[in-house]
C-alpha positions in Angstrom: 14.2 139.4 74.9 17.8 140.7 74.8 20.9 138.7 75.7 22.1 138.2 79.3 25.6 139.3 80.0 27.7 138.1 82.9 30.9 139.7 84.4 33.2 138.4 87.2 35.5 140.8 89.0 37.9 139.9 92.0 39.5 142.1 94.6 41.7 141.2 97.5 39.7 139.2 99.9 36.5 139.3 97.8 35.0 138.7 94.4 32.0 140.3 92.5 29.7 138.7 90.1 27.5 141.0 87.9 24.6 140.0 85.6 23.1 142.5 83.2 20.0 142.2 81.0 20.0 144.6 78.1 16.5 145.2 76.7 16.0 145.5 73.0 12.8 147.6 73.1 11.2 150.3 75.1 9.4 147.6 77.1 12.7 146.1 78.4 14.8 148.2 80.7 18.5 147.6 81.1 19.5 146.5 84.7 22.5 145.2 86.6 22.6 142.9 89.6 25.9 142.7 91.6 26.7 140.0 94.1 29.8 140.1 96.4 31.5 136.9 97.4 34.1 137.2 100.2 37.1 134.8 99.9 38.2 133.8 103.4 41.9 133.3 104.0 43.0 129.8 105.0 46.5 129.0 106.3 48.7 126.8 104.2 51.3 124.6 106.1 54.9 125.4 105.4 56.9 123.2 103.1 60.0 121.4 104.2 62.6 120.4 101.5 66.2 119.0 101.5 68.4 118.2 104.4 70.4 120.1 107.0 74.0 119.5 108.1 75.9 120.4 111.3 79.4 121.7 110.9 82.0 118.9 111.2 83.9 118.8 114.5 86.9 116.8 115.6 86.8 113.6 117.6 86.8 114.1 121.4 85.5 117.7 121.1 84.0 118.1 124.6 82.3 121.5 124.2 81.2 122.3 120.6 79.7 125.7 120.0 76.4 124.5 118.5 74.3 126.1 115.8 70.9 127.9 115.9 67.8 126.2 114.5 67.4 129.1 112.1 70.9 128.6 110.7 70.4 124.9 110.3 66.8 124.7 108.9 66.2 128.2 107.5 67.2 127.1 104.0 64.8 124.2 104.1 61.7 126.3 104.8 59.2 128.0 102.5 55.7 129.2 103.1 53.3 130.5 100.5 51.5 132.7 103.1 54.7 134.6 103.8 55.2 133.2 107.3 58.7 132.8 108.6 60.4 129.9 110.4 59.4 129.9 114.1 61.0 126.6 115.0 61.1 122.9 114.6 59.5 119.8 116.1 62.0 116.9 116.3 59.9 113.8 115.7 62.4 111.1 114.7 65.4 110.5 116.9 66.8 107.5 118.8 69.7 108.0 121.1 72.9 106.1 120.4 75.4 106.6 123.2 78.1 104.7 121.3 78.3 107.7 118.9 77.4 110.5 121.3 74.5 112.7 122.2 72.6 115.7 120.8 72.2 118.6 123.2 69.9 121.7 123.0 70.2 125.1 124.6 68.2 128.3 124.7 71.2 130.5 125.2 74.3 128.6 123.8 75.6 128.2 127.4 73.3 125.9 129.3 72.8 122.6 127.6 70.3 119.8 127.9 70.4 116.3 126.5 68.0 115.3 123.8 65.7 112.3 124.6 64.2 109.9 122.0 61.5 111.6 119.9 58.6 110.3 117.8 55.6 111.8 116.0 53.5 111.2 119.2 56.3 112.6 121.4 57.9 115.4 119.4 60.2 118.0 121.0 59.9 121.6 119.9 62.7 124.2 119.6 62.5 127.9 118.7 64.4 129.3 115.7 66.7 131.0 118.1 67.6 127.9 120.1 70.8 125.9 119.6 71.6 122.3 118.7 74.9 120.5 119.0 76.2 117.0 118.9 78.8 115.9 121.5 80.7 112.8 120.3 81.5 109.8 122.6 85.1 109.4 123.5 87.2 108.3 120.6 84.2 108.2 118.2 84.5 109.4 114.6 82.1 109.0 111.7 78.5 110.2 111.1 76.4 111.7 113.8 73.2 110.0 114.9 70.3 110.5 112.5 67.6 113.1 113.5 64.6 114.5 111.6 62.3 117.4 112.3 59.1 119.1 111.0 59.3 122.8 110.4 56.9 125.2 112.2 55.8 128.6 110.8 55.3 131.9 112.6 51.6 131.5 112.8 52.1 129.2 115.8 53.9 129.9 119.1 56.8 127.6 119.8 58.3 126.9 123.2 61.8 125.6 124.1 61.8 121.9 124.8 58.0 121.5 124.8 56.6 118.0 124.0 53.8 117.8 121.4 51.8 115.1 119.7 51.9 115.6 116.0 49.9 112.5 115.0 47.6 113.7 112.3 48.5 117.3 113.0 50.8 118.3 110.2 50.3 119.7 106.7 47.1 121.0 105.3 45.9 124.2 107.1 48.2 123.5 110.1 51.3 125.5 110.9 53.6 122.4 110.8 55.1 120.9 107.6 54.0 117.5 106.6 57.5 116.7 105.4 60.6 116.2 107.5 64.1 117.6 107.3 66.9 115.2 108.1 69.9 116.6 110.1 73.3 115.0 109.6 76.9 115.8 110.2 80.3 114.2 110.7 82.9 113.7 113.4 86.5 114.0 112.1 89.0 111.3 113.0 92.0 112.5 115.2 95.0 110.4 115.8 95.4 109.0 119.4 98.9 108.2 120.7 99.5 104.5 121.6 99.4 103.5 125.2 102.1 101.5 127.0 100.8 99.2 129.8 103.4 97.8 132.2 103.4 96.3 135.7 106.4 98.3 136.8 108.3 97.0 139.8 112.0 96.1 140.0 114.3 93.3 138.6 117.4 91.9 140.2 120.0 91.3 137.4 123.5 90.0 137.7 126.1 91.0 135.2 126.6 88.6 132.3 123.6 86.4 133.2 121.3 85.2 130.5 118.6 87.5 129.1 115.7 88.0 131.5 112.3 89.5 130.8 111.9 92.9 132.4 108.1 92.8 132.4 106.2 89.7 131.1 102.9 91.7 131.1 104.2 94.6 129.0 101.6 95.6 126.3 101.2 98.4 123.8 97.7 99.4 122.6 96.3 102.0 120.2 92.6 102.9 119.9 93.1 103.8 116.3 94.6 100.5 115.1 95.3 97.0 116.5 98.5 96.7 114.4 101.8 97.7 115.9 104.3 98.6 113.2 107.2 99.2 115.5 108.4 100.4 118.9 111.5 101.5 120.7 112.3 100.6 124.3 114.9 102.7 126.1 116.5 101.5 129.4 
């Protein structure tokens, strides 16, 4: 009996396995059997890497422009299937009013405050939506921490939708298992000192002893508790 020969060939979406028996005598005919195996496409979740950063703004900025989701998170996104970034799901955020508040918008004009978010109560934003951080009065320093999963274009994303991502990330889903942390900074800006006085009037006779004009007069500065000097003009 002659040797058995096997061959394996693959094409896009399918593979063929061929087995041939070559006869060594007139009593053994040569024959070929071909089997086709179809390889089904399975989605791979996008991969999130690195961190994102909001552009720094100055202390007491009341109406910052904001940045699109795509501009913030596009560089953190990759997908072996060739899908693109469709949006994000914010799943780690706790409000801190002493620092300020995140706001989101679909058009860059009408803004909505961002509530606390968790894996079970994540908030979605499209790639075209905007995010900004509005600092509390006189606050400077880092913005409040926020993290988000990335969503690929195989899934439809809505503006400010609430989703439960518990056990629904990575693998064959359209949501990255990893998170991207969003950060930023609020620049310090000098604030002028404030003079606090009771006002009123004082009756004073020429050549009398020194008399306090205002016993409750104070000077304060939000930037520093130390007064290095002052000039009073009468």
